[in-house]
All heavy atoms as a GROMACS GRO file, in nm:
protein
  580
    1MET      N    1   0.084  -0.118   0.000
    1MET     CA    2   0.000   0.000   0.000
    1MET      C    3   0.088   0.124   0.000
    1MET      O    4   0.180   0.137   0.077
    1MET     CB    5  -0.092  -0.002   0.122
    1MET     CG    6  -0.178   0.118   0.134
    1MET     SD    7  -0.282   0.102   0.279
    1MET     CE    8  -0.394   0.230   0.245
    2LEU      N    9   0.059   0.216  -0.087
    2LEU     CA   10   0.134   0.340  -0.095
    2LEU      C   11   0.082   0.439   0.006
    2LEU      O   12  -0.038   0.452   0.028
    2LEU     CB   13   0.123   0.400  -0.235
    2LEU     CG   14   0.186   0.319  -0.348
    2LEU    CD1   15   0.155   0.385  -0.482
    2LEU    CD2   16   0.336   0.310  -0.327
    3SER      N   17   0.174   0.511   0.066
    3SER     CA   18   0.132   0.616   0.160
    3SER      C   19   0.132   0.749   0.087
    3SER      O   20   0.201   0.769  -0.011
    3SER     CB   21   0.226   0.620   0.281
    3SER     OG   22   0.356   0.654   0.239
    4ALA      N   23   0.051   0.840   0.138
    4ALA     CA   24   0.044   0.974   0.078
    4ALA      C   25   0.177   1.045   0.099
    4ALA      O   26   0.236   1.038   0.205
    4ALA     CB   27  -0.069   1.054   0.140
    5MET      N   28   0.222   1.113  -0.003
    5MET     CA   29   0.349   1.184   0.008
    5MET      C   30   0.323   1.332  -0.016
    5MET      O   31   0.224   1.370  -0.075
    5MET     CB   32   0.449   1.130  -0.092
    5MET     CG   33   0.472   0.983  -0.072
    5MET     SD   34   0.630   0.916  -0.114
    5MET     CE   35   0.749   1.028  -0.063
    6GLY      N   36   0.414   1.413   0.029
    6GLY     CA   37   0.399   1.556   0.009
    6GLY      C   38   0.336   1.622   0.129
    6GLY      O   39   0.294   1.558   0.224
    7ARG      N   40   0.326   1.752   0.123
    7ARG     CA   41   0.271   1.827   0.235
    7ARG      C   42   0.119   1.824   0.231
    7ARG      O   43   0.058   1.811   0.124
    7ARG     CB   44   0.322   1.969   0.234
    7ARG     CG   45   0.272   2.047   0.115
    7ARG     CD   46   0.312   2.193   0.128
    7ARG     NE   47   0.238   2.264   0.026
    7ARG     CZ   48   0.287   2.356  -0.052
    7ARG    NH1   49   0.411   2.391  -0.039
    7ARG    NH2   50   0.213   2.416  -0.142
    8PRO      N   51   0.056   1.842   0.345
    8PRO     CA   52  -0.090   1.847   0.347
    8PRO      C   53  -0.142   1.974   0.278
    8PRO      O   54  -0.072   2.075   0.272
    8PRO     CB   55  -0.126   1.849   0.496
    8PRO     CG   56   0.001   1.871   0.570
    8PRO     CD   57   0.115   1.849   0.476
    9SER      N   58  -0.263   1.967   0.228
    9SER     CA   59  -0.323   2.081   0.159
    9SER      C   60  -0.338   2.199   0.252
    9SER      O   61  -0.371   2.184   0.370
    9SER     CB   62  -0.460   2.042   0.103
    9SER     OG   63  -0.527   2.156   0.054
   10LYS      N   64  -0.317   2.319   0.201
   10LYS     CA   65  -0.340   2.442   0.278
   10LYS      C   66  -0.480   2.495   0.253
   10LYS      O   67  -0.513   2.604   0.298
   10LYS     CB   68  -0.237   2.548   0.238
   10LYS     CG   69  -0.095   2.514   0.277
   10LYS     CD   70  -0.003   2.628   0.238
   10LYS     CE   71   0.139   2.604   0.277
   10LYS     NZ   72   0.225   2.718   0.240
   11GLY      N   73  -0.561   2.423   0.179
   11GLY     CA   74  -0.696   2.468   0.149
   11GLY      C   75  -0.702   2.537   0.014
   11GLY      O   76  -0.601   2.554  -0.055
   12HIS      N   77  -0.821   2.578  -0.025
   12HIS     CA   78  -0.844   2.642  -0.154
   12HIS      C   79  -0.772   2.776  -0.160
   12HIS      O   80  -0.792   2.862  -0.075
   12HIS     CB   81  -0.994   2.660  -0.179
   12HIS     CG   82  -1.024   2.727  -0.310
   12HIS    ND1   83  -1.005   2.663  -0.430
   12HIS    CD2   84  -1.070   2.850  -0.339
   12HIS    CE1   85  -1.037   2.746  -0.528
   12HIS    NE2   86  -1.078   2.861  -0.475
   13ARG      N   87  -0.686   2.792  -0.258
   13ARG     CA   88  -0.609   2.916  -0.274
   13ARG      C   89  -0.638   2.977  -0.411
   13ARG      O   90  -0.669   2.907  -0.506
   13ARG     CB   91  -0.458   2.888  -0.267
   13ARG     CG   92  -0.413   2.814  -0.145
   13ARG     CD   93  -0.410   2.906  -0.027
   13ARG     NE   94  -0.387   2.828   0.094
   13ARG     CZ   95  -0.345   2.879   0.205
   13ARG    NH1   96  -0.321   3.006   0.214
   13ARG    NH2   97  -0.329   2.806   0.311
   14VAL      N   98  -0.627   3.107  -0.419
   14VAL     CA   99  -0.643   3.180  -0.545
   14VAL      C  100  -0.514   3.256  -0.570
   14VAL      O  101  -0.474   3.340  -0.488
   14VAL     CB  102  -0.763   3.278  -0.539
   14VAL    CG1  103  -0.774   3.357  -0.667
   14VAL    CG2  104  -0.891   3.203  -0.508
   15PRO      N  105  -0.444   3.227  -0.679
   15PRO     CA  106  -0.318   3.298  -0.703
   15PRO      C  107  -0.340   3.444  -0.740
   15PRO      O  108  -0.426   3.478  -0.820
   15PRO     CB  109  -0.255   3.221  -0.819
   15PRO     CG  110  -0.365   3.147  -0.884
   15PRO     CD  111  -0.472   3.128  -0.780
   16ILE      N  112  -0.260   3.530  -0.678
   16ILE     CA  113  -0.260   3.673  -0.708
   16ILE      C  114  -0.113   3.712  -0.719
   16ILE      O  115  -0.034   3.683  -0.629
   16ILE     CB  116  -0.329   3.757  -0.599
   16ILE    CG1  117  -0.476   3.720  -0.589
   16ILE    CG2  118  -0.311   3.906  -0.625
   16ILE    CD1  119  -0.550   3.790  -0.477
   17MET      N  120  -0.077   3.776  -0.827
   17MET     CA  121   0.063   3.811  -0.849
   17MET      C  122   0.090   3.955  -0.805
   17MET      O  123   0.007   4.042  -0.825
   17MET     CB  124   0.097   3.795  -0.996
   17MET     CG  125   0.239   3.816  -1.030
   17MET     SD  126   0.260   3.788  -1.205
   17MET     CE  127   0.424   3.728  -1.208
   18ALA      N  128   0.205   3.974  -0.744
   18ALA     CA  129   0.248   4.109  -0.704
   18ALA      C  130   0.391   4.128  -0.750
   18ALA      O  131   0.472   4.036  -0.743
   18ALA     CB  132   0.238   4.125  -0.553
   19LYS      N  133   0.422   4.248  -0.796
   19LYS     CA  134   0.557   4.282  -0.839
   19LYS      C  135   0.599   4.413  -0.774
   19LYS      O  136   0.593   4.519  -0.835
   19LYS     CB  137   0.564   4.294  -0.992
   19LYS     CG  138   0.542   4.163  -1.064
   19LYS     CD  139   0.559   4.185  -1.214
   19LYS     CE  140   0.543   4.055  -1.289
   19LYS     NZ  141   0.568   4.075  -1.433
   20PRO      N  142   0.641   4.406  -0.646
   20PRO     CA  143   0.682   4.529  -0.579
   20PRO      C  144   0.813   4.582  -0.636
   20PRO      O  145   0.894   4.506  -0.691
   20PRO     CB  146   0.699   4.486  -0.434
   20PRO     CG  147   0.727   4.340  -0.441
   20PRO     CD  148   0.653   4.289  -0.561
   21LEU      N  149   0.834   4.711  -0.622
   21LEU     CA  150   0.962   4.770  -0.661
   21LEU      C  151   1.073   4.709  -0.577
   21LEU      O  152   1.050   4.662  -0.464
   21LEU     CB  153   0.958   4.922  -0.643
   21LEU     CG  154   0.865   4.996  -0.740
   21LEU    CD1  155   0.856   5.143  -0.703
   21LEU    CD2  156   0.912   4.980  -0.884
   22ALA      N  157   1.195   4.709  -0.631
   22ALA     CA  158   1.307   4.640  -0.569
   22ALA      C  159   1.330   4.674  -0.421
   22ALA      O  160   1.350   4.583  -0.341
   22ALA     CB  161   1.434   4.665  -0.650
   23PRO      N  162   1.327   4.802  -0.380
   23PRO     CA  163   1.351   4.830  -0.237
   23PRO      C  164   1.246   4.765  -0.145
   23PRO      O  165   1.280   4.711  -0.040
   23PRO     CB  166   1.345   4.982  -0.228
   23PRO     CG  167   1.375   5.030  -0.366
   23PRO     CD  168   1.317   4.926  -0.458
   24LEU      N  169   1.120   4.767  -0.187
   24LEU     CA  170   1.015   4.703  -0.108
   24LEU      C  171   1.031   4.552  -0.110
   24LEU      O  172   1.016   4.485  -0.007
   24LEU     CB  173   0.877   4.743  -0.162
   24LEU     CG  174   0.756   4.678  -0.092
   24LEU    CD1  175   0.754   4.708   0.057
   24LEU    CD2  176   0.627   4.723  -0.160
   25ALA      N  177   1.065   4.496  -0.225
   25ALA     CA  178   1.083   4.351  -0.237
   25ALA      C  179   1.194   4.302  -0.144
   25ALA      O  180   1.180   4.197  -0.080
   25ALA     CB  181   1.114   4.313  -0.381
   26GLU      N  182   1.301   4.378  -0.133
   26GLU     CA  183   1.412   4.339  -0.046
   26GLU      C  184   1.368   4.335   0.100
   26GLU      O  185   1.405   4.244   0.174
   26GLU     CB  186   1.531   4.432  -0.065
   26GLU     CG  187   1.605   4.409  -0.194
   26GLU     CD  188   1.647   4.264  -0.216
   26GLU    OE1  189   1.704   4.203  -0.122
   26GLU    OE2  190   1.622   4.210  -0.325
   27VAL      N  191   1.289   4.432   0.142
   27VAL     CA  192   1.240   4.433   0.281
   27VAL      C  193   1.146   4.316   0.303
   27VAL      O  194   1.154   4.248   0.406
   27VAL     CB  195   1.172   4.568   0.314
   27VAL    CG1  196   1.104   4.562   0.451
   27VAL    CG2  197   1.272   4.681   0.309
   28ILE      N  198   1.057   4.289   0.209
   28ILE     CA  199   0.966   4.175   0.219
   28ILE      C  200   1.045   4.045   0.234
   28ILE      O  201   1.016   3.963   0.321
   28ILE     CB  202   0.871   4.169   0.098
   28ILE    CG1  203   0.771   4.284   0.102
   28ILE    CG2  204   0.799   4.034   0.090
   28ILE    CD1  205   0.690   4.303  -0.025
   29LYS      N  206   1.147   4.028   0.151
   29LYS     CA  207   1.229   3.906   0.157
   29LYS      C  208   1.298   3.892   0.292
   29LYS      O  209   1.297   3.784   0.353
   29LYS     CB  210   1.335   3.908   0.046
   29LYS     CG  211   1.278   3.889  -0.092
   29LYS     CD  212   1.392   3.899  -0.194
   29LYS     CE  213   1.344   3.886  -0.335
   29LYS     NZ  214   1.458   3.892  -0.430
   30GLN      N  215   1.358   4.001   0.341
   30GLN     CA  216   1.428   3.996   0.470
   30GLN      C  217   1.333   3.961   0.584
   30GLN      O  218   1.364   3.876   0.668
   30GLN     CB  219   1.496   4.129   0.498
   30GLN     CG  220   1.613   4.158   0.408
   30GLN     CD  221   1.665   4.301   0.424
   30GLN    OE1  222   1.613   4.380   0.503
   30GLN    NE2  223   1.766   4.336   0.346
   31LYS      N  224   1.218   4.028   0.588
   31LYS     CA  225   1.122   4.005   0.696
   31LYS      C  226   1.064   3.864   0.689
   31LYS      O  227   1.048   3.797   0.792
   31LYS     CB  228   1.008   4.108   0.690
   31LYS     CG  229   1.053   4.251   0.702
   31LYS     CD  230   1.078   4.289   0.845
   31LYS     CE  231   1.107   4.438   0.855
   31LYS     NZ  232   1.124   4.481   0.991
   32ALA      N  233   1.031   3.817   0.569
   32ALA     CA  234   0.976   3.682   0.552
   32ALA      C  235   1.077   3.576   0.593
   32ALA      O  236   1.044   3.482   0.666
   32ALA     CB  237   0.931   3.662   0.408
   33ASP      N  238   1.201   3.592   0.548
   33ASP     CA  239   1.306   3.497   0.584
   33ASP      C  240   1.327   3.493   0.735
   33ASP      O  241   1.348   3.386   0.793
   33ASP     CB  242   1.438   3.533   0.515
   33ASP     CG  243   1.435   3.507   0.365
   33ASP    OD1  244   1.348   3.431   0.317
   33ASP    OD2  245   1.522   3.564   0.295
   34ALA      N  246   1.320   3.608   0.798
   34ALA     CA  247   1.345   3.617   0.943
   34ALA      C  248   1.243   3.539   1.024
   34ALA      O  249   1.276   3.490   1.134
   34ALA     CB  250   1.347   3.762   0.987
   35ILE      N  251   1.120   3.527   0.974
   35ILE     CA  252   1.018   3.456   1.052
   35ILE      C  253   0.978   3.322   0.990
   35ILE      O  254   0.886   3.256   1.037
   35ILE     CB  255   0.893   3.542   1.077
   35ILE    CG1  256   0.824   3.583   0.946
   35ILE    CG2  257   0.928   3.664   1.160
   35ILE    CD1  258   0.691   3.652   0.967
   36GLY      N  259   1.048   3.281   0.884
   36GLY     CA  260   1.025   3.148   0.828
   36GLY      C  261   0.902   3.134   0.741
   36GLY      O  262   0.845   3.026   0.732
   37LEU      N  263   0.860   3.243   0.676
   37LEU     CA  264   0.748   3.235   0.583
   37LEU      C  265   0.800   3.253   0.441
   37LEU      O  266   0.903   3.318   0.419
   37LEU     CB  267   0.645   3.345   0.611
   37LEU     CG  268   0.561   3.334   0.737
   37LEU    CD1  269   0.471   3.457   0.751
   37LEU    CD2  270   0.479   3.207   0.739
   38SER      N  271   0.726   3.199   0.344
   38SER     CA  272   0.759   3.229   0.205
   38SER      C  273   0.720   3.374   0.180
   38SER      O  274   0.648   3.436   0.258
   38SER     CB  275   0.680   3.137   0.111
   38SER     OG  276   0.543   3.172   0.111
   39TYR      N  277   0.768   3.429   0.068
   39TYR     CA  278   0.737   3.568   0.039
   39TYR      C  279   0.587   3.587   0.019
   39TYR      O  280   0.529   3.685   0.067
   39TYR     CB  281   0.814   3.615  -0.084
   39TYR     CG  282   0.963   3.593  -0.073
   39TYR    CD1  283   1.039   3.564  -0.185
   39TYR    CD2  284   1.028   3.599   0.050
   39TYR    CE1  285   1.176   3.543  -0.175
   39TYR    CE2  286   1.165   3.577   0.061
   39TYR     CZ  287   1.238   3.549  -0.052
   39TYR     OH  288   1.372   3.528  -0.041
   40GLY      N  289   0.522   3.496  -0.049
   40GLY     CA  290   0.377   3.504  -0.069
   40GLY      C  291   0.300   3.493   0.062
   40GLY      O  292   0.202   3.565   0.084
   41GLU      N  293   0.345   3.402   0.149
   41GLU     CA  294   0.280   3.387   0.279
   41GLU      C  295   0.294   3.515   0.361
   41GLU      O  296   0.200   3.558   0.428
   41GLU     CB  297   0.340   3.270   0.357
   41GLU     CG  298   0.302   3.134   0.302
   41GLU     CD  299   0.380   3.021   0.368
   41GLU    OE1  300   0.493   3.043   0.414
   41GLU    OE2  301   0.326   2.909   0.372
   42TYR      N  302   0.412   3.576   0.356
   42TYR     CA  303   0.436   3.698   0.432
   42TYR      C  304   0.346   3.811   0.380
   42TYR      O  305   0.283   3.882   0.459
   42TYR     CB  306   0.583   3.739   0.424
   42TYR     CG  307   0.614   3.862   0.506
   42TYR    CD1  308   0.620   3.855   0.644
   42TYR    CD2  309   0.636   3.985   0.446
   42TYR    CE1  310   0.647   3.967   0.721
   42TYR    CE2  311   0.664   4.098   0.521
   42TYR     CZ  312   0.669   4.089   0.658
   42TYR     OH  313   0.695   4.201   0.733
   43MET      N  314   0.338   3.825   0.248
   43MET     CA  315   0.253   3.929   0.191
   43MET      C  316   0.105   3.903   0.223
   43MET      O  317   0.029   3.996   0.249
   43MET     CB  318   0.276   3.940   0.041
   43MET     CG  319   0.416   3.996   0.011
   43MET     SD  320   0.461   4.001  -0.162
   43MET     CE  321   0.328   4.091  -0.235
   44THR      N  322   0.065   3.776   0.224
   44THR     CA  323  -0.072   3.742   0.261
   44THR      C  324  -0.100   3.777   0.406
   44THR      O  325  -0.207   3.830   0.440
   44THR     CB  326  -0.098   3.592   0.236
   44THR    OG1  327  -0.080   3.564   0.096
   44THR    CG2  328  -0.239   3.552   0.277
   45ALA      N  329  -0.002   3.752   0.493
   45ALA     CA  330  -0.017   3.788   0.635
   45ALA      C  331  -0.031   3.938   0.652
   45ALA      O  332  -0.115   3.985   0.730
   45ALA     CB  333   0.102   3.735   0.716
   46LEU      N  334   0.048   4.016   0.578
   46LEU     CA  335   0.037   4.162   0.584
   46LEU      C  336  -0.101   4.208   0.538
   46LEU      O  337  -0.163   4.295   0.601
   46LEU     CB  338   0.145   4.227   0.498
   46LEU     CG  339   0.289   4.215   0.544
   46LEU    CD1  340   0.382   4.277   0.440
   46LEU    CD2  341   0.308   4.279   0.679
   47ALA      N  342  -0.148   4.153   0.427
   47ALA     CA  343  -0.278   4.192   0.373
   47ALA      C  344  -0.390   4.153   0.470
   47ALA      O  345  -0.482   4.233   0.495
   47ALA     CB  346  -0.301   4.128   0.237
   48ALA      N  347  -0.384   4.033   0.527
   48ALA     CA  348  -0.488   3.988   0.620
   48ALA      C  349  -0.494   4.080   0.741
   48ALA      O  350  -0.603   4.117   0.788
   48ALA     CB  351  -0.462   3.844   0.662
   49ASP      N  352  -0.379   4.119   0.791
   49ASP     CA  353  -0.374   4.210   0.906
   49ASP      C  354  -0.430   4.347   0.868
   49ASP      O  355  -0.511   4.405   0.941
   49ASP     CB  356  -0.230   4.222   0.956
   49ASP     CG  357  -0.221   4.306   1.082
   49ASP    OD1  358  -0.291   4.274   1.180
   49ASP    OD2  359  -0.145   4.404   1.081
   50ALA      N  360  -0.388   4.399   0.754
   50ALA     CA  361  -0.433   4.532   0.711
   50ALA      C  362  -0.582   4.537   0.684
   50ALA      O  363  -0.646   4.641   0.702
   50ALA     CB  364  -0.356   4.574   0.585
   51LEU      N  365  -0.640   4.425   0.643
   51LEU     CA  366  -0.783   4.420   0.611
   51LEU      C  367  -0.869   4.375   0.728
   51LEU      O  368  -0.989   4.354   0.713
   51LEU     CB  369  -0.806   4.329   0.490
   51LEU     CG  370  -0.738   4.377   0.360
   51LEU    CD1  371  -0.747   4.270   0.252
   51LEU    CD2  372  -0.801   4.507   0.314
   52GLY      N  373  -0.807   4.358   0.845
   52GLY     CA  374  -0.884   4.318   0.963
   52GLY      C  375  -0.930   4.174   0.957
   52GLY      O  376  -1.034   4.139   1.014
   53MET      N  377  -0.853   4.087   0.891
   53MET     CA  378  -0.889   3.947   0.877
   53MET      C  379  -0.773   3.858   0.923
   53MET      O  380  -0.724   3.773   0.849
   53MET     CB  381  -0.926   3.916   0.732
   53MET     CG  382  -1.041   4.001   0.680
   53MET     SD  383  -1.068   3.983   0.502
   53MET     CE  384  -1.144   3.823   0.496
   54PRO      N  385  -0.726   3.876   1.047
   54PRO     CA  386  -0.606   3.804   1.092
   54PRO      C  387  -0.621   3.653   1.095
   54PRO      O  388  -0.522   3.581   1.092
   54PRO     CB  389  -0.582   3.860   1.233
   54PRO     CG  390  -0.716   3.908   1.278
   54PRO     CD  391  -0.784   3.958   1.153
   55GLU      N  392  -0.743   3.603   1.098
   55GLU     CA  393  -0.763   3.458   1.099
   55GLU      C  394  -0.718   3.392   0.968
   55GLU      O  395  -0.699   3.272   0.962
   55GLU     CB  396  -0.911   3.423   1.128
   55GLU     CG  397  -1.009   3.466   1.021
   55GLU     CD  398  -1.061   3.610   1.034
   55GLU    OE1  399  -1.002   3.691   1.106
   55GLU    OE2  400  -1.164   3.638   0.970
   56TYR      N  401  -0.698   3.472   0.864
   56TYR     CA  402  -0.652   3.419   0.735
   56TYR      C  403  -0.502   3.438   0.714
   56TYR      O  404  -0.450   3.405   0.608
   56TYR     CB  405  -0.729   3.485   0.620
   56TYR     CG  406  -0.875   3.450   0.624
   56TYR    CD1  407  -0.970   3.542   0.666
   56TYR    CD2  408  -0.918   3.323   0.587
   56TYR    CE1  409  -1.104   3.509   0.671
   56TYR    CE2  410  -1.053   3.289   0.593
   56TYR     CZ  411  -1.146   3.382   0.635
   56TYR     OH  412  -1.278   3.350   0.640
   57ALA      N  413  -0.434   3.492   0.813
   57ALA     CA  414  -0.290   3.517   0.801
   57ALA      C  415  -0.213   3.388   0.827
   57ALA      O  416  -0.237   3.320   0.927
   57ALA     CB  417  -0.247   3.623   0.900
   58PRO      N  418  -0.122   3.352   0.736
   58PRO     CA  419  -0.037   3.235   0.762
   58PRO      C  420   0.048   3.260   0.886
   58PRO      O  421   0.084   3.374   0.916
   58PRO     CB  422   0.051   3.226   0.638
   58PRO     CG  423  -0.016   3.308   0.535
   58PRO     CD  424  -0.094   3.413   0.608
   59ARG      N  425   0.076   3.157   0.959
   59ARG     CA  426   0.158   3.168   1.079
   59ARG      C  427   0.298   3.116   1.048
   59ARG      O  428   0.314   3.022   0.970
   59ARG     CB  429   0.097   3.085   1.193
   59ARG     CG  430  -0.042   3.130   1.230
   59ARG     CD  431  -0.036   3.263   1.304
   59ARG     NE  432  -0.170   3.313   1.326
   59ARG     CZ  433  -0.210   3.434   1.295
   59ARG    NH1  434  -0.128   3.518   1.240
   59ARG    NH2  435  -0.332   3.473   1.318
   60PRO      N  436   0.398   3.175   1.113
   60PRO     CA  437   0.535   3.123   1.093
   60PRO      C  438   0.543   2.976   1.131
   60PRO      O  439   0.472   2.931   1.221
   60PRO     CB  440   0.619   3.208   1.188
   60PRO     CG  441   0.538   3.332   1.210
   60PRO     CD  442   0.394   3.289   1.201
   61LYS      N  443   0.627   2.906   1.059
   61LYS     CA  444   0.647   2.765   1.087
   61LYS      C  445   0.717   2.750   1.221
   61LYS      O  446   0.797   2.834   1.259
   61LYS     CB  447   0.732   2.701   0.977
   61LYS     CG  448   0.666   2.707   0.842
   61LYS     CD  449   0.767   2.675   0.733
   61LYS     CE  450   0.709   2.695   0.595
   61LYS     NZ  451   0.672   2.832   0.564
   62THR      N  452   0.687   2.643   1.291
   62THR     CA  453   0.757   2.620   1.417
   62THR      C  454   0.900   2.581   1.386
   62THR      O  455   0.927   2.512   1.289
   62THR     CB  456   0.690   2.509   1.499
   62THR    OG1  457   0.686   2.389   1.421
   62THR    CG2  458   0.548   2.547   1.539
   63THR      N  459   0.989   2.627   1.467
   63THR     CA  460   1.129   2.594   1.446
   63THR      C  461   1.165   2.472   1.528
   63THR      O  462   1.113   2.452   1.638
   63THR     CB  463   1.221   2.711   1.485
   63THR    OG1  464   1.197   2.742   1.622
   63THR    CG2  465   1.196   2.833   1.399
   64HIS      N  466   1.249   2.391   1.474
   64HIS     CA  467   1.295   2.273   1.546
   64HIS      C  468   1.418   2.311   1.628
   64HIS      O  469   1.506   2.382   1.581
   64HIS     CB  470   1.332   2.161   1.447
   64HIS     CG  471   1.215   2.116   1.366
   64HIS    ND1  472   1.116   2.036   1.417
   64HIS    CD2  473   1.178   2.142   1.239
   64HIS    CE1  474   1.025   2.015   1.325
   64HIS    NE2  475   1.061   2.077   1.215
   65THR      N  476   1.419   2.263   1.749
   65THR     CA  477   1.532   2.288   1.835
   65THR      C  478   1.648   2.200   1.790
   65THR      O  479   1.630   2.081   1.768
   65THR     CB  480   1.498   2.257   1.982
   65THR    OG1  481   1.383   2.333   2.018
   65THR    CG2  482   1.613   2.289   2.074
   66GLN      N  483   1.762   2.259   1.775
   66GLN     CA  484   1.879   2.183   1.735
   66GLN      C  485   1.926   2.099   1.853
   66GLN      O  486   1.936   2.147   1.965
   66GLN     CB  487   1.991   2.275   1.689
   66GLN     CG  488   2.109   2.201   1.634
   66GLN     CD  489   2.213   2.296   1.574
   66GLN    OE1  490   2.196   2.417   1.580
   66GLN    NE2  491   2.317   2.241   1.519
   67LEU      N  492   1.953   1.972   1.826
   67LEU     CA  493   2.002   1.884   1.931
   67LEU      C  494   2.150   1.911   1.954
   67LEU      O  495   2.228   1.923   1.860
   67LEU     CB  496   1.981   1.738   1.892
   67LEU     CG  497   1.836   1.696   1.869
   67LEU    CD1  498   1.830   1.552   1.821
   67LEU    CD2  499   1.756   1.712   1.997
   68ASN      N  500   2.187   1.918   2.078
   68ASN     CA  501   2.328   1.940   2.113
   68ASN      C  502   2.387   1.808   2.161
   68ASN      O  503   2.358   1.762   2.271
   68ASN     CB  504   2.341   2.046   2.223
   68ASN     CG  505   2.299   2.181   2.173
   68ASN    OD1  506   2.333   2.219   2.062
   68ASN    ND2  507   2.225   2.254   2.254
   69PHE      N  508   2.466   1.746   2.075
   69PHE     CA  509   2.532   1.622   2.111
   69PHE      C  510   2.668   1.655   2.171
   69PHE      O  511   2.738   1.745   2.123
   69PHE     CB  512   2.550   1.532   1.988
   69PHE     CG  513   2.420   1.482   1.934
   69PHE    CD1  514   2.364   1.537   1.821
   69PHE    CD2  515   2.352   1.379   1.998
   69PHE    CE1  516   2.242   1.490   1.770
   69PHE    CE2  517   2.232   1.332   1.950
   69PHE     CZ  518   2.177   1.387   1.836
   70PRO      N  519   2.707   1.580   2.274
   70PRO     CA  520   2.839   1.607   2.334
   70PRO      C  521   2.950   1.574   2.234
   70PRO      O  522   2.936   1.485   2.151
   70PRO     CB  523   2.843   1.515   2.456
   70PRO     CG  524   2.737   1.414   2.433
   70PRO     CD  525   2.637   1.473   2.340
   71GLU      N  526   3.058   1.650   2.242
   71GLU     CA  527   3.173   1.625   2.157
   71GLU      C  528   3.237   1.493   2.197
   71GLU      O  529   3.240   1.456   2.316
   71GLU     CB  530   3.276   1.738   2.175
   71GLU     CG  531   3.226   1.874   2.135
   71GLU     CD  532   3.252   1.902   1.989
   71GLU    OE1  533   3.345   1.844   1.932
   71GLU    OE2  534   3.178   1.985   1.933
   72GLU      N  535   3.288   1.420   2.099
   72GLU     CA  536   3.360   1.297   2.131
   72GLU      C  537   3.496   1.334   2.185
   72GLU      O  538   3.562   1.427   2.133
   72GLU     CB  539   3.374   1.211   2.006
   72GLU     CG  540   3.244   1.148   1.964
   72GLU     CD  541   3.265   1.045   1.853
   72GLU    OE1  542   3.371   0.980   1.851
   72GLU    OE2  543   3.176   1.031   1.771
   73PRO      N  544   3.541   1.264   2.288
   73PRO     CA  545   3.673   1.296   2.342
   73PRO      C  546   3.782   1.262   2.239
   73PRO      O  547   3.768   1.165   2.163
   73PRO     CB  548   3.684   1.209   2.466
   73PRO     CG  549   3.580   1.103   2.452
   73PRO     CD  550   3.474   1.158   2.360
   74ALA      N  551   3.884   1.342   2.236
   74ALA     CA  552   3.996   1.316   2.145
   74ALA      C  553   4.073   1.195   2.196
   74ALA      O  554   4.094   1.178   2.316
   74ALA     CB  555   4.087   1.438   2.138
   75THR      N  556   4.112   1.110   2.103
   75THR     CA  557   4.192   0.993   2.140
   75THR      C  558   4.318   0.988   2.055
   75THR      O  559   4.326   1.053   1.950
   75THR     CB  560   4.114   0.862   2.119
   75THR    OG1  561   4.087   0.848   1.980
   75THR    CG2  562   3.983   0.862   2.197
   76ASN      N  563   4.412   0.912   2.099
   76ASN     CA  564   4.535   0.892   2.024
   76ASN      C  565   4.530   0.764   1.943
   76ASN      O  566   4.629   0.723   1.885
   76ASN     CB  567   4.656   0.889   2.117
   76ASN     CG  568   4.679   1.025   2.182
   76ASN    OD1  569   4.645   1.126   2.123
   76ASN    ND2  570   4.736   1.026   2.302
   77ALA      N  571   4.416   0.700   1.943
   77ALA     CA  572   4.403   0.573   1.870
   77ALA      C  573   4.414   0.596   1.722
   77ALA      O  574   4.369   0.698   1.669
   77ALA     CB  575   4.270   0.506   1.905
   78ALA      N  576   4.474   0.499   1.654
   78ALA     CA  577   4.489   0.514   1.509
   78ALA      C  578   4.393   0.426   1.435
   78ALA      O  579   4.347   0.329   1.464
   78ALA     CB  580   4.631   0.481   1.468
   0.00000   0.00000   0.00000
């Protein structure tokens, strides 16, 4: 039996294209990267907030805590 692969559906979406001027695009990219959203998700979150519809704003992905493994002791073994 094959298992489902890929990410789960985010629900019905309607594509809307935006082409901000370069200075604005750079800020969008920096802010989106900083919180772990795609550029489209970040712009959607901004629009949802501005339109008073925060329930439709994508949320940043949860970050995984990096595991800290102890260093192996140095040995003289060859």
